[in-house]
LUMTOR-56955 format. One record per residue (C-alpha): residue in one letter; x, y, z; residue number from 1; chain. Coordinates in nm, 3 decimals, padded with zeros to 5 digits. Example, Ala and Ser with C-alpha at 12.3 -4.5 7.8 and 13.67 -1.06 7.14 Angstrom:
# LUMTOR-56955
+------+---------+---------+---------+--------+------+
! paro !       X !       Y !       Z ! nudren ! doro !
+------+---------+---------+---------+--------+------+
!    A !  01.230 ! -00.450 !  00.780 !      1 !    A !
!    S !  01.367 ! -00.106 !  00.714 !      2 !    A !
+------+---------+---------+---------+--------+------+
//
This chain:
# LUMTOR-56955
+------+---------+---------+---------+--------+------+
! paro !       X !       Y !       Z ! nudren ! doro !
+------+---------+---------+---------+--------+------+
!    S ! -00.849 !  02.703 !  00.957 !      1 !    A !
!    G ! -00.933 !  02.460 !  01.225 !      2 !    A !
!    F ! -00.561 !  02.254 !  01.116 !      3 !    A !
!    T ! -00.388 !  02.589 !  01.093 !      4 !    A !
!    N ! -00.519 !  02.705 !  01.461 !      5 !    A !
!    L ! -00.368 !  02.353 !  01.600 !      6 !    A !
!    Q ! -00.033 !  02.381 !  01.421 !      7 !    A !
!    N !  00.038 !  02.716 !  01.601 !      8 !    A !
!    A ! -00.090 !  02.598 !  01.922 !      9 !    A !
!    I !  00.154 !  02.315 !  01.910 !     10 !    A !
!    Q !  00.423 !  02.577 !  01.775 !     11 !    A !
!    K !  00.351 !  02.785 !  02.080 !     12 !    A !
!    F !  00.366 !  02.518 !  02.341 !     13 !    A !
!    I !  00.692 !  02.305 !  02.188 !     14 !    A !
!    H !  00.891 !  02.664 !  02.168 !     15 !    A !
!    D !  01.233 !  02.667 !  02.315 !     16 !    A !
!    E !  01.266 !  02.948 !  02.587 !     17 !    A !
!    Q !  01.598 !  02.782 !  02.683 !     18 !    A !
!    N !  01.520 !  02.717 !  03.010 !     19 !    A !
!    G !  01.798 !  02.406 !  03.060 !     20 !    A !
!    F !  01.689 !  02.111 !  03.080 !     21 !    A !
!    N !  01.434 !  02.107 !  03.376 !     22 !    A !
!    D !  01.138 !  02.174 !  03.174 !     23 !    A !
!    P !  00.863 !  01.862 !  03.183 !     24 !    A !
!    R !  00.666 !  01.925 !  02.842 !     25 !    A !
!    S !  00.562 !  01.649 !  02.709 !     26 !    A !
!    L !  00.351 !  01.581 !  02.398 !     27 !    A !
!    S !  00.095 !  01.372 !  02.244 !     28 !    A !
!    L ! -00.006 !  01.342 !  01.901 !     29 !    A !
!    N ! -00.242 !  01.160 !  01.725 !     30 !    A !
!    F ! -00.247 !  01.296 !  01.334 !     31 !    A !
!    D ! -00.408 !  00.976 !  01.150 !     32 !    A !
!    N ! -00.669 !  01.245 !  00.964 !     33 !    A !
!    C ! -00.440 !  01.531 !  00.933 !     34 !    A !
!    P ! -00.285 !  01.678 !  00.623 !     35 !    A !
!    E !  00.052 !  01.502 !  00.509 !     36 !    A !
!    D !  00.260 !  01.798 !  00.576 !     37 !    A !
!    F !  00.077 !  01.888 !  00.873 !     38 !    A !
!    L !  00.370 !  01.783 !  01.093 !     39 !    A !
!    Y !  00.666 !  01.892 !  00.851 !     40 !    A !
!    E !  00.546 !  02.241 !  00.872 !     41 !    A !
!    I !  00.621 !  02.293 !  01.267 !     42 !    A !
!    K !  00.965 !  02.444 !  01.338 !     43 !    A !
!    A !  01.259 !  02.481 !  01.540 !     44 !    A !
!    P !  01.352 !  02.617 !  01.791 !     45 !    A !
!    C !  01.173 !  02.315 !  01.998 !     46 !    A !
!    Y !  01.203 !  02.170 !  02.280 !     47 !    A !
!    L !  01.044 !  01.880 !  02.462 !     48 !    A !
!    R !  01.095 !  01.669 !  02.692 !     49 !    A !
!    S !  00.860 !  01.329 !  02.602 !     50 !    A !
!    L !  00.686 !  01.290 !  02.278 !     51 !    A !
!    K !  00.397 !  01.055 !  02.165 !     52 !    A !
!    L !  00.342 !  01.038 !  01.774 !     53 !    A !
!    H !  00.152 !  00.836 !  01.575 !     54 !    A !
!    A !  00.072 !  00.937 !  01.238 !     55 !    A !
!    K !  00.134 !  00.823 !  00.852 !     56 !    A !
!    L !  00.510 !  00.908 !  00.858 !     57 !    A !
!    L !  00.708 !  00.820 !  00.571 !     58 !    A !
!    E !  01.004 !  01.032 !  00.709 !     59 !    A !
!    S !  01.080 !  01.225 !  00.997 !     60 !    A !
!    P !  00.933 !  01.580 !  01.056 !     61 !    A !
!    K !  01.231 !  01.783 !  01.094 !     62 !    A !
!    F !  01.100 !  01.907 !  01.407 !     63 !    A !
!    V !  01.151 !  01.607 !  01.610 !     64 !    A !
!    V !  01.499 !  01.558 !  01.550 !     65 !    A !
!    L !  01.586 !  01.927 !  01.590 !     66 !    A !
!    L !  01.387 !  01.882 !  01.965 !     67 !    A !
!    R !  01.623 !  02.022 !  02.233 !     68 !    A !
!    G !  01.628 !  01.799 !  02.551 !     69 !    A !
!    L !  01.413 !  01.514 !  02.419 !     70 !    A !
!    Q !  01.463 !  01.223 !  02.635 !     71 !    A !
!    E !  01.192 !  00.991 !  02.556 !     72 !    A !
!    L !  01.014 !  00.925 !  02.221 !     73 !    A !
!    C !  00.755 !  00.669 !  02.064 !     74 !    A !
!    I !  00.664 !  00.703 !  01.721 !     75 !    A !
!    S !  00.368 !  00.471 !  01.622 !     76 !    A !
!    S !  00.290 !  00.456 !  01.236 !     77 !    A !
!    S !  00.024 !  00.392 !  01.046 !     78 !    A !
!    A !  00.173 !  00.341 !  00.671 !     79 !    A !
!    T !  00.310 ! -00.037 !  00.653 !     80 !    A !
!    K !  00.659 !  00.041 !  00.771 !     81 !    A !
!    L !  00.915 !  00.284 !  00.908 !     82 !    A !
!    T !  01.184 !  00.360 !  00.663 !     83 !    A !
!    T !  01.538 !  00.367 !  00.652 !     84 !    A !
!    G !  01.523 !  00.754 !  00.625 !     85 !    A !
!    L !  01.314 !  00.809 !  00.927 !     86 !    A !
!    L !  01.511 !  00.572 !  01.119 !     87 !    A !
!    S !  01.865 !  00.690 !  01.029 !     88 !    A !
!    A !  01.697 !  01.063 !  01.103 !     89 !    A !
!    L !  01.631 !  00.908 !  01.483 !     90 !    A !
!    S !  01.985 !  00.725 !  01.543 !     91 !    A !
!    N !  02.063 !  01.107 !  01.587 !     92 !    A !
!    L !  01.919 !  01.200 !  01.885 !     93 !    A !
!    R !  02.185 !  01.220 !  02.129 !     94 !    A !
!    K !  01.959 !  01.286 !  02.445 !     95 !    A !
!    L !  01.742 !  01.002 !  02.397 !     96 !    A !
!    K !  01.715 !  00.757 !  02.644 !     97 !    A !
!    Y !  01.368 !  00.541 !  02.579 !     98 !    A !
!    L !  01.275 !  00.499 !  02.205 !     99 !    A !
!    K !  00.973 !  00.255 !  02.166 !    100 !    A !
!    L !  00.888 !  00.190 !  01.769 !    101 !    A !
!    I !  00.555 !  00.065 !  01.673 !    102 !    A !
!    A !  00.455 ! -00.087 !  01.329 !    103 !    A !
!    D !  00.413 ! -00.325 !  01.087 !    104 !    A !
!    Q !  00.756 ! -00.387 !  01.005 !    105 !    A !
!    L !  01.075 ! -00.159 !  00.960 !    106 !    A !
!    E !  01.288 ! -00.085 !  00.642 !    107 !    A !
!    E !  01.690 ! -00.264 !  00.635 !    108 !    A !
!    F !  01.872 ! -00.013 !  00.901 !    109 !    A !
!    I !  02.198 !  00.002 !  01.045 !    110 !    A !
!    I !  02.258 !  00.136 !  01.394 !    111 !    A !
!    K !  02.612 !  00.250 !  01.340 !    112 !    A !
!    D !  02.875 !  00.316 !  01.596 !    113 !    A !
!    N !  02.798 !  00.558 !  01.817 !    114 !    A !
!    A !  02.431 !  00.596 !  01.760 !    115 !    A !
!    L !  02.242 !  00.681 !  02.019 !    116 !    A !
!    P !  02.473 !  00.702 !  02.280 !    117 !    A !
!    S !  02.225 !  00.739 !  02.608 !    118 !    A !
!    L !  01.971 !  00.496 !  02.479 !    119 !    A !
!    L !  01.869 !  00.327 !  02.821 !    120 !    A !
!    S !  01.570 !  00.165 !  02.717 !    121 !    A !
!    L !  01.457 !  00.010 !  02.326 !    122 !    A !
!    C !  01.108 ! -00.116 !  02.221 !    123 !    A !
!    F !  00.939 ! -00.318 !  01.928 !    124 !    A !
!    V !  00.622 ! -00.346 !  01.863 !    125 !    A !
!    L !  00.607 ! -00.526 !  01.534 !    126 !    A !
!    N !  00.407 ! -00.744 !  01.342 !    127 !    A !
!    R !  00.659 ! -00.828 !  01.098 !    128 !    A !
!    P !  00.955 ! -00.863 !  01.326 !    129 !    A !
!    T !  01.254 ! -00.690 !  01.079 !    130 !    A !
!    F !  01.512 ! -00.558 !  01.311 !    131 !    A !
!    P !  01.803 ! -00.343 !  01.238 !    132 !    A !
!    V !  02.151 ! -00.423 !  01.250 !    133 !    A !
!    I !  02.291 ! -00.310 !  01.532 !    134 !    A !
!    K !  02.738 ! -00.222 !  01.510 !    135 !    A !
!    G !  02.957 ! -00.317 !  01.789 !    136 !    A !
!    N !  02.987 !  00.039 !  01.943 !    137 !    A !
!    A !  02.619 !  00.150 !  01.892 !    138 !    A !
!    L !  02.378 !  00.166 !  02.169 !    139 !    A !
!    R !  02.655 !  00.148 !  02.460 !    140 !    A !
!    F !  02.460 !  00.219 !  02.743 !    141 !    A !
!    L !  02.170 ! -00.028 !  02.615 !    142 !    A !
!    K !  02.010 ! -00.152 !  02.976 !    143 !    A !
!    S !  01.646 ! -00.280 !  02.839 !    144 !    A !
!    L !  01.582 ! -00.438 !  02.489 !    145 !    A !
!    Q !  01.210 ! -00.521 !  02.421 !    146 !    A !
!    L !  01.113 ! -00.753 !  02.137 !    147 !    A !
!    L !  00.684 ! -00.735 !  02.179 !    148 !    A !
!    C !  00.667 ! -00.950 !  01.854 !    149 !    A !
!    K !  00.446 ! -01.204 !  01.856 !    150 !    A !
!    N !  00.533 ! -01.406 !  01.551 !    151 !    A !
!    L !  00.963 ! -01.355 !  01.652 !    152 !    A !
!    V !  01.094 ! -01.682 !  01.528 !    153 !    A !
!    G !  01.458 ! -01.737 !  01.736 !    154 !    A !
!    L !  01.713 ! -01.419 !  01.735 !    155 !    A !
!    S !  01.605 ! -01.286 !  01.403 !    156 !    A !
!    E !  01.934 ! -01.213 !  01.316 !    157 !    A !
!    I !  01.990 ! -00.985 !  01.624 !    158 !    A !
!    N !  02.322 ! -01.010 !  01.831 !    159 !    A !
!    I !  02.313 ! -00.892 !  02.222 !    160 !    A !
!    N !  02.696 ! -00.965 !  02.257 !    161 !    A !
!    C !  02.769 ! -00.625 !  02.127 !    162 !    A !
!    L !  02.516 ! -00.459 !  02.405 !    163 !    A !
!    K !  02.736 ! -00.502 !  02.671 !    164 !    A !
!    R !  02.551 ! -00.359 !  02.960 !    165 !    A !
!    L !  02.244 ! -00.506 !  02.876 !    166 !    A !
!    E !  02.042 ! -00.610 !  03.171 !    167 !    A !
!    E !  01.740 ! -00.786 !  03.041 !    168 !    A !
!    V !  01.552 ! -00.913 !  02.724 !    169 !    A !
!    V !  01.138 ! -00.885 !  02.722 !    170 !    A !
!    L !  00.990 ! -01.094 !  02.454 !    171 !    A !
!    H !  00.579 ! -01.075 !  02.391 !    172 !    A !
!    P !  00.347 ! -01.373 !  02.586 !    173 !    A !
!    C !  00.282 ! -01.540 !  02.202 !    174 !    A !
!    V !  00.607 ! -01.601 !  02.138 !    175 !    A !
!    N !  00.669 ! -01.986 !  02.083 !    176 !    A !
!    K !  00.881 ! -02.230 !  02.358 !    177 !    A !
!    A !  01.171 ! -02.282 !  02.097 !    178 !    A !
!    T !  01.216 ! -01.931 !  02.048 !    179 !    A !
!    K !  01.242 ! -01.847 !  02.436 !    180 !    A !
!    V !  01.485 ! -02.138 !  02.504 !    181 !    A !
!    T !  01.686 ! -01.941 !  02.220 !    182 !    A !
!    W !  01.671 ! -01.615 !  02.369 !    183 !    A !
!    E !  01.789 ! -01.785 !  02.725 !    184 !    A !
!    R !  02.083 ! -01.992 !  02.580 !    185 !    A !
!    A !  02.172 ! -01.656 !  02.398 !    186 !    A !
!    A !  02.153 ! -01.436 !  02.759 !    187 !    A !
!    K !  02.370 ! -01.728 !  02.918 !    188 !    A !
!    E !  02.628 ! -01.681 !  02.693 !    189 !    A !
!    H !  02.589 ! -01.273 !  02.741 !    190 !    A !
!    P !  02.901 ! -01.174 !  02.953 !    191 !    A !
!    N !  02.617 ! -00.995 !  03.136 !    192 !    A !
!    R !  02.380 ! -01.254 !  03.185 !    193 !    A !
!    P !  02.067 ! -01.073 !  03.147 !    194 !    A !
!    K !  01.731 ! -01.178 !  03.195 !    195 !    A !
!    V !  01.473 ! -01.309 !  02.957 !    196 !    A !
!    L !  01.128 ! -01.189 !  03.055 !    197 !    A !
!    V !  00.787 ! -01.304 !  02.889 !    198 !    A !
!    L !  00.465 ! -01.077 !  02.927 !    199 !    A !
!    E !  00.178 ! -01.220 !  03.074 !    200 !    A !
!    K ! -00.032 ! -01.022 !  02.852 !    201 !    A !
!    V ! -00.008 ! -00.725 !  02.603 !    202 !    A !
!    D ! -00.196 ! -00.433 !  02.596 !    203 !    A !
!    L ! -00.345 ! -00.413 !  02.190 !    204 !    A !
!    A ! -00.362 ! -00.042 !  02.250 !    205 !    A !
!    D !  00.036 ! -00.009 !  02.405 !    206 !    A !
!    G !  00.128 ! -00.345 !  02.296 !    207 !    A !
!    H !  00.283 ! -00.315 !  02.642 !    208 !    A !
!    E !  00.149 ! -00.496 !  02.974 !    209 !    A !
!    E !  00.333 ! -00.583 !  03.326 !    210 !    A !
!    D !  00.563 ! -00.933 !  03.320 !    211 !    A !
!    S !  00.506 ! -01.197 !  03.559 !    212 !    A !
!    D !  00.841 ! -01.138 !  03.756 !    213 !    A !
!    S !  00.820 ! -00.783 !  03.804 !    214 !    A !
!    T !  00.644 ! -00.539 !  04.077 !    215 !    A !
!    P !  00.412 ! -00.321 !  03.923 !    216 !    A !
!    T !  00.547 !  00.023 !  03.864 !    217 !    A !
!    E !  00.309 !  00.291 !  04.034 !    218 !    A !
!    I !  00.128 !  00.512 !  03.789 !    219 !    A !
!    V !  00.067 !  00.865 !  03.889 !    220 !    A !
!    T ! -00.235 !  01.059 !  03.713 !    221 !    A !
!    N ! -00.160 !  01.448 !  03.658 !    222 !    A !
!    K ! -00.357 !  01.758 !  03.561 !    223 !    A !
!    E ! -00.274 !  01.849 !  03.202 !    224 !    A !
!    S ! -00.393 !  02.040 !  02.927 !    225 !    A !
!    T ! -00.578 !  01.904 !  02.631 !    226 !    A !
!    V ! -00.517 !  02.044 !  02.279 !    227 !    A !
!    A ! -00.813 !  01.875 !  02.022 !    228 !    A !
!    G ! -00.837 !  01.961 !  01.669 !    229 !    A !
!    N ! -01.148 !  01.949 !  01.543 !    230 !    A !
!    G ! -01.102 !  02.122 !  01.200 !    231 !    A !
!    A ! -01.263 !  02.426 !  01.308 !    232 !    A !
!    D ! -01.175 !  02.530 !  01.677 !    233 !    A !
!    I ! -00.944 !  02.446 !  01.939 !    234 !    A !
!    D ! -01.050 !  02.330 !  02.235 !    235 !    A !
!    K ! -00.849 !  02.333 !  02.619 !    236 !    A !
!    Q ! -00.940 !  02.138 !  02.893 !    237 !    A !
!    N ! -00.777 !  01.990 !  03.264 !    238 !    A !
!    Y ! -00.812 !  01.632 !  03.238 !    239 !    A !
!    I ! -00.654 !  01.300 !  03.394 !    240 !    A !
!    D ! -00.596 !  01.037 !  03.154 !    241 !    A !
!    K ! -00.645 !  00.706 !  03.230 !    242 !    A !
!    Q ! -00.571 !  00.548 !  02.918 !    243 !    A !
!    N ! -00.244 !  00.394 !  02.760 !    244 !    A !
!    Y ! -00.184 !  00.568 !  02.439 !    245 !    A !
!    P !  00.113 !  00.412 !  02.230 !    246 !    A !
!    T !  00.388 !  00.479 !  02.441 !    247 !    A !
!    S !  00.742 !  00.390 !  02.494 !    248 !    A !
!    N !  00.644 !  00.222 !  02.806 !    249 !    A !
!    M !  00.994 !  00.001 !  02.930 !    250 !    A !
!    S !  00.971 ! -00.279 !  03.184 !    251 !    A !
!    R !  00.944 ! -00.259 !  03.488 !    252 !    A !
!    A !  01.295 ! -00.182 !  03.585 !    253 !    A !
!    M !  01.353 !  00.031 !  03.296 !    254 !    A !
!    V !  01.024 !  00.206 !  03.263 !    255 !    A !
!    S !  01.032 !  00.567 !  03.218 !    256 !    A !
!    P !  00.751 !  00.714 !  03.436 !    257 !    A !
!    A !  00.666 !  00.985 !  03.180 !    258 !    A !
!    L !  00.572 !  00.760 !  02.936 !    259 !    A !
!    T !  00.333 !  00.550 !  03.097 !    260 !    A !
!    E !  00.090 !  00.753 !  03.033 !    261 !    A !
!    P !  00.047 !  01.002 !  02.721 !    262 !    A !
!    C !  00.149 !  01.276 !  02.924 !    263 !    A !
!    S !  00.245 !  01.219 !  03.293 !    264 !    A !
!    A !  00.480 !  01.516 !  03.325 !    265 !    A !
!    G !  00.232 !  01.728 !  03.463 !    266 !    A !
!    N !  00.294 !  01.986 !  03.187 !    267 !    A !
!    G !  00.136 !  01.817 !  02.861 !    268 !    A !
!    V ! -00.066 !  01.824 !  02.549 !    269 !    A !
!    E ! -00.253 !  01.576 !  02.363 !    270 !    A !
!    S ! -00.327 !  01.632 !  02.023 !    271 !    A !
!    S ! -00.519 !  01.464 !  01.769 !    272 !    A !
!    C ! -00.680 !  01.521 !  01.430 !    273 !    A !
!    A ! -01.056 !  01.420 !  01.406 !    274 !    A !
+------+---------+---------+---------+--------+------+
//
């Protein structure tokens, strides 16, 4: 069937050939209309440097947490919330540097000590701001915290003092003045005195646009391979992508070039179920 062919193509693309960590493979998947078990049948060994996943997720597909070399991850869920089980699984990704979560809300979750030890930038795009509790020794190297939530009120119980290396907090342009002032006050009380930035606008497709105090990062488009599942055939073609798929696009200081476009590593696949 078309779904089986698409699944096999993805499995082949992410197969881990154990070629070190310089492999630039990236993958962008939009599976809103695929069978629920589609992603859960993809197996290890597998490798990707960058993954963007949009689907109705209640738990993390096993292959995601088994990806060797994964440094950049964006999860956009069509479900009403990202579950505790899914978030707990993601916290075991020890090589991850950039993480972006897009959803209506998050279930209650604790980022435990020593979780996500390599993470540099964390971005939340939520309709209803519900944030995890961050333990004192978690996210030890985090530099950029992005709260792109237009309904954010105050600090929402986020304690940034445990984020010792924090350099910036990025807020949605629609946050009220009182919330911005509250965050500025919290930043001044932080030993690192991180900058508080408010974006000028937010792209509805991406959740992120450049802020007024930062220099735009140069975006380089690359020829890539597209795998499109139409239920019968798999069509592969070269293309230059010019759209902003929901990504873990970081603030200008902490941007990951591979995540400013669907697959900017130069060797990527974008897949979808029509």
